VOZAVEX-813931 format. One record per residue: x, y, z of N, C-alpha, C in turn. Coordinates in steps of 0.02 Angstrom, whole numbers, plus 50000, padded with zeros to 5 digits. Example, Ala and Ser with C-alpha at 12.3 -4.5 7.8 and 13.67 -1.06 7.14 Angstrom:
506604971650390506154977550390506604983550390;506424988850354506844994750357506455000250394;
//
This chain:
459265128150629459455122250590459465116050635;459205110650610459205104450648459915101750656;459985097150704460635094050714460865090450652;461515090950640461815087350584462325082350610;462425077050572462865071750595463375069950540;463965067850562464445064750517464405057250525;464615053750474464665046550479465255044550524;465745049150528466345047750567466235049050642;466535045150686466465046250758466965051350784;466865053450846467315058350877468035055650880;468095049150886468765046150888469185048050828;468855048750770469225050550709469495057550714;469115062050745469375068850755469935068950806;469865065150859470395064850909471045062150880;470985057650831471575054550802471995059550761;471695065150743472055070050703472635073150741;472635072850807473195075550846473845071850831;473785065850802474375061750787474615062750715;474285067050677474495068250608475205071150608;475595069350559476275071850553476255078750520;476295083950561476255090650534476645095450580;476615101750563476945107050601476445112650615;476585116550666476125121950685476025126850628;476555128550591476485133550538476045130950481;476065124350467475625121650416474895122150438;474765120550501474085120650525473805127750530;474205132350554473975139350556473835142050487;474215139650438474095142050369473415139950343;473135134550370472455132550350471945137950368;472035141050425471575146350446471655152450400;472275154050382472395159750338472115158350269;472195152250245471925150350179471175151450175;470825149350227470095150150227469895157450222;470245161750257470075168950255470215171850187;470805170450159470985173150093470525170350040;470365163750045469915160749996469235163949996;468955165250055468295168550061468315175450031;468855179050043468925185950019468985186249943;469395181649915469515181649843468905179149805;468625173549827468075170449790467465174949786;467385179249836466805183749836466985190749811;467595191449784467825197549751467695203749793;467905203249856467815208849902468315214349887;468125220649898468565226249884468825229649947;468655226950005468945229750067469645226950078;470015229950123470685227350141470595221550188;470815215650167470735209750208471205210050268;470925209050327471305208950389471195202350424;471735198950439471715192450474472115193150538;471825190850592472175191150657472145184350690;472725181650706472775175150740473095176350808;472775174050860473025174850928473185167950958;473805167150977474035160951010474105162451084;473635159951123473625161551195473805155251234;474435154551252474645148651289474375148551360;474245154451389473975154751457473285151551461;472885152651409472205149851407472175143351367;472735141251338472755135351295472225136051240;472295141551203471785143351155472095146851094;471835145551035472035148950974471405151750941;471425158150924470855161250889471095164150823;470655164050774470795167150709470165170950689;470255177250671469685181550653469855185550591;469355186250546469465190050485468865194550470;468935198750421468385202950397468215201150325;468255194650309468095192250242467335191650234;467105187550187466405187450168465945184450221;466215179850260465805176650311465375171050283;465005167750329464575162050309463865163050336;463385161250295462695161250319462545154650354;461925153550372461745147650411461925141150374;461755140750310461885134550273462635133350262;462995138650244463715137950233464085135850296;463875138750353464205137050416464065129750434;463465127450421463295120450435463705115650393;463815117450330464195112950285464945113550297;465165119150325465885120050337466165115050386;465735112350430465955107550480466045100550449;465705099250394465735092550365466445090850344;466625084550351467275082150328467265081250253;467845082750222467935081650150467405085350109;467255091450129466765095450093467115098850034;467315094749986467735096949931467345101349883;467685106549857467375111049809467715110149741;467395112449689467685112049622468215117449613;468595116849559469095122049545469745120649581;470135126049591470805125449620470905130949671;470425131649718470465136949768470915134949825;471075139849868471525138449924471245133449973;470575133349981470265128750029469835123549992;470085121249935469685117049890469505110249920;469905107549967469785100849992469295100550050;469165106150082468665106350134468835102450197;469485101450210469695097750270470165101850314;470405107550288470925111250324470715113650393;470115116450400469895118950464469865113450516;469565107750498469505102250546470195099250562;470615098450512471285095950524471665100350573;471625106750562471965111650605471685111450676;471035111950682470715112450748470875106450791;470805100550764470865094550806471575091750807;472015094750769472735093450778472985097250840;472735103450847472945107550904472595105650969;471925104650966471555103951028470915099851021;470485100151072469895095951075469245099451055;469235106051061468595109651051468655114950997;468125115450956468095120250902467455124350906;467525130950904466955135550905467015140250844;466455141350810466455145850752465875150750757;466025157050744465515162250735465635165550668;465105166850630465185169850565464585174150547;464705179150504464165183650484464305186350414;463805186150372463835189550308463515196350314;463705200850269463425207650271462665207350262;462315211250300461575211850298461235205250315;461555201250356461265194850377461385194050452;461035189350482461155187750552461835184350560;462095184550620462685180650635462465173650657;462905168750645462755161850664463375158750697;463245153650738463795150250773463665142750775;464205139050782464165131850790464785129550826;464805123250845465385120750883465405113150882;466005110550893466115103450908466535103350971;466245101151026466575101551092466705094351116;467275091651096467425084651112467555083651186;467805088951220467975088251291467365086751334;466765087751307466155086451346465795080051322;466115076351278465805070351251465965064351296;465455060351310465555054351353465805048351313;465535047451254465715041551214466015043851148;466665042751140467015045051080466845040851019;466485035451028466265031450971465625034050940;465295038750974464695041750945464865045650883;464395046150835464525050350776464545057750794;464955061450758465025068550771464375072050753;464145076550797463535080350783463655087750798;463275091950765463315099150776462665102450755;462585108650776461975112350761462165119650754;461825123350710461955130350698461425134550732;461645139750769461195144150805461335151450785;460825155850789460955162950780461395165550838;461795170650824462205173750876462225181350865;462525184850911462525192150909463155195150878;463495191350836464085194050803463905200150762;464275205650770464095211950738464455213150672;465085211150669465495212750610465485207050560;465545208950496465575203950443466235200150447;466195193550435466795189550438466695183450481;467245180250498467225173950535467725174050592;467515171150649467965170250706467975162850725;468575160150728468675153050745469055152650810;468825148450856469175147450920469325140050928;469955138450940470165131650954470375131551027;470045127451068470175127451139470385120551164;470595120451227470875114351257471465111751215;471935116451200472525114651162472935109451200;473155104351166473565099151198474225102051221;474485099351276475105101851304475675101551253;475715096151216476275095451169476175099451105;475595102951099475475107251042475505114651059;475655116151123475755123151141476375125751105;476325131651076476855134451035477345138351078;477975136451077478475139951117478645146651084;478925151051124479135157651098479655156851043;480105152051053480625150851003480325148550937;479845143850940479525141350879479135147050846;478805151050885478415156650858478855161550820;479415163350850479845168550820480295165850765;480545159650772481035157150725480735152950668;480135150350678479825146150627479195149350599;478705150550643478045152650619478065159350584;478365164350615478365171050584478725171150516;479345168650512479675169050446479365164550394;479125158650413478845154050363478185156550337;477745158950381477105161650357477205168050317;477715172050335477855178050296478055176150225;478455170850218478655168550152478075165250115;477685161350151477135157650120476615162350090;476495167950123475985172650099476295179050072;476915178550050477305184250024476915188049970;476665184449919476335187849863475675191049884;475295187649927474665190449949474765196749990;475255196650033475385202450077475605208450036;476055207349988476325212949949475865214949891;475605209949854475225211549794474505213549809;474215210649861473505211849875473385215949939;473935218249969473885222450028473485219150084;473585212650092473255208850146473645209550210;473305210950264473635211650329473525205350371;474075202350393474035196350435474405197850500;474035198250555474325199650620474325193350662;474895191950694474955186350740475105189050810;474715186650858474795188750928475015182650969;475505183651011475755178151053475715180251126;475375176051166475275177551237475535171751279;475985173351324476245168251371476465171751435;476265168951491476425171851557476205179151561;475615180451534475315187151534475705192251493;476185189951455476555194451411476295193751340;476125199451309475815199451243476275202651192;476395199051137476805201651082476385201451018;476395206950980476025207350917476515208050859;476385204550805476815204750746476375205050683;476515209750639476215209950573476685206450525;476445201350490476875197850444477135202750391;477795202950386478115207750341478665204150302;478505201450244479005197550206479555202050179;480145199250176480715202850148480885200050080;480915204450032481085202349964481815200149962;481945194749926482635192549917483025197949880;483615199449905484025204649875484445201649819;484315203849758484685201349701485345205149693;485835201749664486505204649656486485210349604;486785216049624486915221449576487655221349560;487825222849499488515222649478488805229749481;489305230549523489625237049531490035238749469;490175245149461490505247749401491145244149384;491545242649435492205239649423492165232549395;491575229249402491505222349379491095221749315;490795227149292490325226849236490645223949173;491215226549155491535224649092491685217149092;491935214449147492105207449151491485203049150;490955205149185490325201249185490045200849114;490045206449078489775206549010490205202248964;490865202648972491315198548932491175191048941;491095188949004490975181849018490275179748997;489785184349003489105182848981489095181448905;489445185648868489495184748796489835178248778;490305176148819490705170248805490345163748827;490015163848885489775157648915489015156648913;488635161848900487905161248900487625160648829;488005157448786487785156948716487425150448700;487445145648747487145139048732486675136848787;486305141448816485825139648868485275135248839;485025130548879484565125448855483835127848853;483635131548904482945133748910482895141448908;483305144648947483275151948954483685155148897;483395154848837483755156648777484005163948777;483625168448806483825175448805484135177648871;484415172848909484735174548973485315179348962;485715178048911486295182348898486085189548888;485575190548846485355197348830485075200848893;484715197048934484425199948995484985201949044;485485197649051486045199149096486395205449074;486565205849011486935211648985486525218048994;485875217648979485445223548986485425225949059;485335221249105485285223149176485945225949201;486505222949181487155225449203487275232449176;487135233449113487245240049082486795245449112;486205243549137485725248449163485685248449239;486205245749271486255245749344485655242549378;485385237349347484825233649375485085227249407;484745224749460484965218549492484865212549446;485215207149461485185201149420484565197049439;483985199549420483345196149428482965196949363;482675191349338482395191449271481745187449268;481305189549223480685185849210480755181749146;480485175649147480505171349088479825168049077;479615167749015479005164348996479185157948961;478965152248989479135145748961478495142248941;478465140048878477875136548852477815129748884;477225128048913477115121448942476685117048897;476115119848875475685116248828475305121348787;474825119148748474455123748704474075128948743;473845127048803473425131648842473815135948891;474395133648913474715136948969475455138448957;475665144348980476365146048986476525146349060;477145145149077477385145949146477775152449150;477595156749198477925163149207478415162549266;479055162149251479565161449301479895168149317;480145168749378480615173949397481215170549428;481815172449405482435169649433482905175349451;483325174049500483825179049519484435175949551;484955180049557485575178149592485595182149656;485625178649713485635182149777486245186549784;486155192149817486695196849827487255193849869;487875195349851488445193049890488385195449962;488155201649970488025204250038488655204750079;488585203250143489135204250190489395197650216;490005197950241490325191950268489995190050334;489985183750347489745181450412489245175850405;489085173050461488655167250462487955168750436;487705174750450487025176450428486965176250353;487485178550317487445178750245487445171650215;487845167250244487855160350220487175157150232;486875158650290486205156050305485685158850258;485785165150237485315168250190485285164450125;485865162250100485865158350038485435152250045;485515148650101485115142550113484385144250119;484215149650154483515151350167483135153150104;483475155450052483135157849992483265153549930;483715148649935483905144649877483315140549850;483295139849785482815135249754482215138749725;481765134649696481175137249663480575136849710;480265142549722479645142849760479055142449712;478595137849725478005137149683477395139949719;476935142549679476325145749707475695142649677;475185142549719474505140849696474065146649717;473835150449669473405156149685473745161149731;474395162049723474755167049764474995164549831;474825158349849475055155449913475595150249898;476175150949931476735146549917476595139349937;476765134649894476715127549909477405124849926;477855124849876478555123549890478895130149907;479235130449962479565136749980480195135450018;480685139750007481315139350045481205142350114;481545139450166482005133850161481675127050175;481005126750175480675120450194480745115150140;480485116450081480465111350029480485114349959;480965118849944480985121749877481175116449826;480975117549764481185113049711481905114749692;482325109749684483035111049670483135114149601;483585118849597483755122049533484465120149512;484655114049525485335111949510485595107849568;486225105949563486525101949616486645106249678;486295104549733486365108749792487065108549820;487445103249806488125102849833488575108049801;488365110749745488755116149715488645122549752;489175125349779489125131449819488765137049781;488945137949718488695143749682487945143349668;487685137149657486975136649641486545138649700;486825138549760486445140549819486235147849816;486555151649773486375158649767485785159849720;485545154649687485015155349638484335154449672;483865158849656483185158149682482695159249625;482075157049635481575158049583480865157149609;480385159549569479675159149586479285157049523;478745153249533478295151749477477605150249505;477095152849471476395151349487476165145349446;475955140049481475755133849447475015132249457;474655136549492473965134949511473495134049453;473645136949395473205136149337473325129649300;473875126249317474045120149280473985113949324;474215114449387474215108649431473855110349497;473655105049532473355105849597473835103349651;473815106349710474235103649765473905097549796;474305093749834474005088149872473575090949928;473205086649963472735089250013473075091850075;473735090850082474115094050136474405100650114;474355102250049474595108550020475335109450032;475725104150026476445104550036476835103349972;476495100649921476815099849855476285099049803;476475100249740475995099549686475955092249663;475375090449639475275083749610475375084449535;475945082249511476105082849440475855076949399;475705071449433475465065549398475965063149346;475725061649286476155059149232476645064349207;476525070749226476955076149202477545077449248;477605073649303478115075049352478825074749323;478965069249287479635068449259479805074049211;479305075849170479415081249121479545087949157;479155089349209479245095649245479925096049279;480125090549312480765090649347481355090949298;481265088149239481785088749189481845095949165;481275099449159481285106449141481665110549194;481515109349257481845113049311482585111449313;482765105249299483475103349298483855107249244;483555107749185483885111349131483925118749145;483395121549175483425128649195483975129749246;484035125149294484555125649344485245125649313;485345121449261485985121249227486145127949193;485635131149164485735137749134485925142849187;485575142749243485695147749296486365146649330;486585140349333487225138949365487795142249326;487725142649260488235146149220488295153349242;487715156649252487725163549274487995164149345;487795159549389488045159649458488805158949459;489065154549416489795153649412490145159949387;489835163349339490125169549314490165174749369;489615175449407489605180349461490135178649513;490175172249530490665170149580491385171349555;491495169849491492165170749463492395177949466;491925182549455492115189649451492115192949520;491595191749560491565195449624491515190849684;491445184249672491345179649729491935179349775;492545180649750493135180349792493305187149822;492865191949812492975198549840492355200549880;492205196849934491595198249972491615204950007;491035207750015490965213950052490965212450126;491415215650163491485214150234491005218350274;490615215050314490175218550361490535218550429;490795224250449491205224450509490815222450571;490165223850571489765222050630489745214550640;489585210850587489565203550593490235200650610;490765203350577491435200850589491655201950660;491525207950685491725209450754491365205050804;490725203850792490335199550837490635192550838;490785189850778491065183050775491745182850809;492165187850794492825188050825492805188550900;492365192850925492305193650997492055187351030;491595183850996491335177651026491885172451032;492305171850980492855167050984493335169051039;493495175451043493955177851096493675176251165;493035177551175492725176151240492725168651255;492595164651203492585157451212493275154851234;493795157151200494465155051217494655157051288;494465163051308494625165351376494245161451428;493625159551412493215156051461493405148751468;493655145851414493775138651413494505136851426;494945141651432495645140051446495885144251504;496475142851527496765146551584497195152351562;497155154251500497585159351473497175165251446;497495170851438497155176751414497295177651340;496775176951298496845177651226496635184651205;496985187351157496785193851129496855193451053;496315194851019496315194550946496495201450918;496965201650872497125207950839497095207050764;497235212250727497135212150655497585207050619;498155205550649498605200950616498525193750641;498025192450682497915185750707497735185850780;498175183250824498015182950894498655182350934;498635184150998499175182351042498875179951108;499255175951145499005173151207499475174951263;499215177151319499605178851378499555173151428;500125171051454500135165751505500095168851574;499955164551623499875166951692500515170051719;501095167951694501725170651719501915177251686;501465179951646501585186451615501895186151546;502135180351526502425179751459501875179351407;502045180151344501545180151291501815176951229;501385173651191501555170951126501235175251072;501615177051022501365180950966501385176550903;500885177350861500825173150802500905177150738;501275174250691501295176850624500965171450580;500425173250549500015168350513500035169850438;500155164650399500205165450327499725160450294;499325163050247498865158750209499205156050147;499095149750133499295146850069498685143550038;498735141649975498175138449940498445132649900;498245126549919498475120649882497965114949890;497915110849838497505104849841497935098549843;498595099449849499055093849852499065090949923;498755085149931498705082249998499385079850025;499885079449983500555077350006501005083250024;500755089250013501155095150028501255095950104;501835098550124501985099550195501485104150228;501245108850189500775113850216500055112550196;499895106150181499205104750159498695106750212;498875105750276498415107850329498715113850366;499105112450417499425117750456500145115650471;500595120350463501295119250481501495124950527;501675123350588501825128450638502505127250669;502875132450685503525131950717503705138450750;504185138050798504445144050829504885147850779;504865154350783505325158450744506025157450774;506505156150731507185154650755507445160450798;507665158750858507955163750902507445167250946;506805165650937506295169050979505735164050994;505755161251054505265156151074504565159051083;504515165551089503855168651098503515170451032;503865169250977503585170550911503445163950876;502845163250850502655157050814502425158850744;502695155350695502485156050626502015150250609;501465151950579500975146850559500805147750485;500885142450446500665142250377500055137650375;499505140150349498915135750344498605136150275;498325130650255498035129950188497295131950190;497135137550160496455140050162495975135450123;496255131150079495825126750039495715119850071;495985118850132495885112450165495135111450182;494875105350172494165104150184493925105950255;494375105850304494165107250373493885114250382;494085118850337493855125750345493195127050309;492935122050274492335123350233491735125950273;491625123650336491055126450372491105134050381;491735136650378491825143850388491935147550323;492255144350275492435147950214491965146750156;491445142550167490985140950113490705147250082;490765147750017490525153549978490895159849998;491515159050024491925164850042491565169650088;491235166850139490825171050183491175172450249;491825171550254492155172450318492745177250310;492835181650358493415186150360493965182550398;494445179750362494925175350393495325178650449;495515184950441495945188050491495595189050557;494965190750555494615192150617494295186050649;494155180850609493785175150635494185168650633;494505167350576494845160950568495525160750601;495895166350601496565166350629496595164150702;496135166150745496165163750814496125156050819;495715152950776495675145650777496325142650753;496615145550702497255143250676497785143750731;497755149150771498245150050825498195144350876;497595142450895497505137150944497765130550916;497585129050853497795122750823498555122850812;498835128650796499555129150787499925127250850;499665129250908499975127350971499975119750979;499415116550962499375109350968499855105850920;499915108650859500335105550809501065105250832;501315110450864502015110450887502075107850959;501525104950985501535101551049501715106151107;501465112251105501555116851160500885118151192;500845117351257500235118751293499625115351262;499685108851248499125105351216498515104951261;498605106551327498025106651371497525112051350;497765117051313497305122151287496765118751244;497005114251200496535110751155496065106351195;496335102851245495915098351285495405102251325;495625107751355495165111751394494615114551351;494795116651291494315119951247493755115351225;493925109151208493405104651181493285098551224;493625098251282493525092751329493655086051295;494195085751256494345079651218494785075051259;494815068851237495235063851270495885063051230;496405060751265497045059551231496935054551174;497215056251118497175051551062496555052351020;496145057451032495545058450990495755059750918;495325057850872495455059150802495545066650791;496095068550757496265075650753495745079550713;495495076650658494995080150618494345081150658;494175076250700493585076950743493685082650792;494305083150819494465088650865494375095350830;494635095750769494585102150732493865103850718;493475098850697492765100150685492415102450749;492615099550805492315101550869492475108850884;493095110950870493275117950881492845122450838;492795120750774492405124950728491685125450751;491375119650766490675119650787490585123550852;491035122450899490945125450965491005133050962;491475135450924491605142650925491125146650882;490765143450836490295147250794489575145850811;489435141450860488745139650875488385145450910;
//
C-alpha cells in the first residue's frame, strides 16, 4: 500500500498527552476495539484480550484473538475520526489514537485475519524531525501467525507511567466493573500484566457481583408488613411491593427486574437492588459508596459506573439510599459521547433524569424499610472489628507516653508510675443540643479517682464518620476514642490529646475531635 497522509500534523498527536483523562479510560479504548471486532464479526471463539504494562521498557501492549484487520482496514484504522455508522463500542474511530498518543510517542500495529497475510503499520513520532509535517503511514506485510491484532505503544511519557498503586486500586477494579457484563455473560477473558523492576504480576479481570440483601427469618414478617403499608403508592415501580413480598417469602435477595416503557419503539430494562447490610467496619461502608447508583451500559460496556460517575438514584446525602444500586442498557436508545463517559440524551435529558429521580424515590421507601427493620442490627464481622480496634490501640500507645489496653467494656490506660485508670462508658441517644450529655460528660467515680464514668451521645454529629449507616462496633472501636476525649473533658492528662494529634493550646475542640477520628481510622 502506498503512503497515506492525514491533514493533521504530528503536533496534533503530541498534543493528546495533555487531554484530561485517566489511565483506565485510555486502556478501555484498547479493550473496546477488541470486543467490537469480535462482536461485529460474530465470532464463536472465546475472546482473549491481554494488556501488558511494562514500566521497565516504558511500553504498553495489547493483543487479542479477535477478527483482525486486512491491509485496507489497517490502513484506515490509523485515520483520525474514522467514524462508523450504528452504535458500536468503537463507533467514533478515535479511541486507538487518543489512547496511544496520550500515553506515549510511538504506535505500532500488527494484525491478521484468518486465511490472510499479516500486516503492520506504525506512527513513530520519536523519529520525526519536523512536528509540523502531516502525519504519514504505510502498511506492509508481516509474519504474524495468529489471527487478531497486536498494538504496541512505546516511549511512554514519564508522567504516564502507571504506578503499582494505581494499577491495583484503580485500573483493576474499574475495568472489572466496566466490562462486568461482557466478562460474565460472554465469557470474555481480559488479562492485565504489570511489570516493574523486573517483577511481573498477572491478573485476570474478575468482577464481583453486588451482594443484595436477603431477609432472615426473624425479620420477614415485619418487612412484609411494612411493604404492604408503605409500598402502595410507588410512582414508577408499580409492582415493587409484590416483588418484595415474593422475594422475601421465597428467601430470595432484594434484587428485581423492571421493564419501563420509554417510547413506542423501546422499553428500558432495569435491574435494582438493596445492598446487603454485610459486616461492620470501614470496608462495608466503602462498599455502599462503591456500588451506589445506576450503572448504564452501551452494548454491555458500562458508561456510567460506580464509584466513578453513576447516575443518582435519589438524594445521596440520605444514608439509606446509598444502599441502592441498579443497571440499565441504554445502547439501543442513546449514544455515548466520544469520550464514552456519559450518554448524550439531547432533548430527552430532563425527561430521563426525572424518570430516574422518581425511581429513586420509590427505591428509597424500600431502603428505609430495610433500615428500619434490620439496619440497626448490623452483623458484626469480628475480623474487621478486631483489626480496627487493634489499630486504635497501637496508635494510642505509639502517640502517647502511656500504655493503653482496649477491652470489651471500653479501655483502660496504665501510667508510668504503675497506676491505671479504668473507664465505665455509657451510651445515650439525644438530639437535644442543650442537654448536659449532648456530647460527652465525664467525671471521676465518687470515692475512686482511678475510675472514670463517661456518658456520650451516640447521635452527636462528630461520630458520623464512624457510625454512618450503623457500620461501627462501638465497644471495640469507638469506646477507646471516647476514653481519650473523656480524659480531656475532665482536664486530666490533657497532654495525651496534644501528643496524639499534635494540636496547639486553644484549638477548636470539634477540629481536634475530627482529627482524632481521621487519624485513628486512616
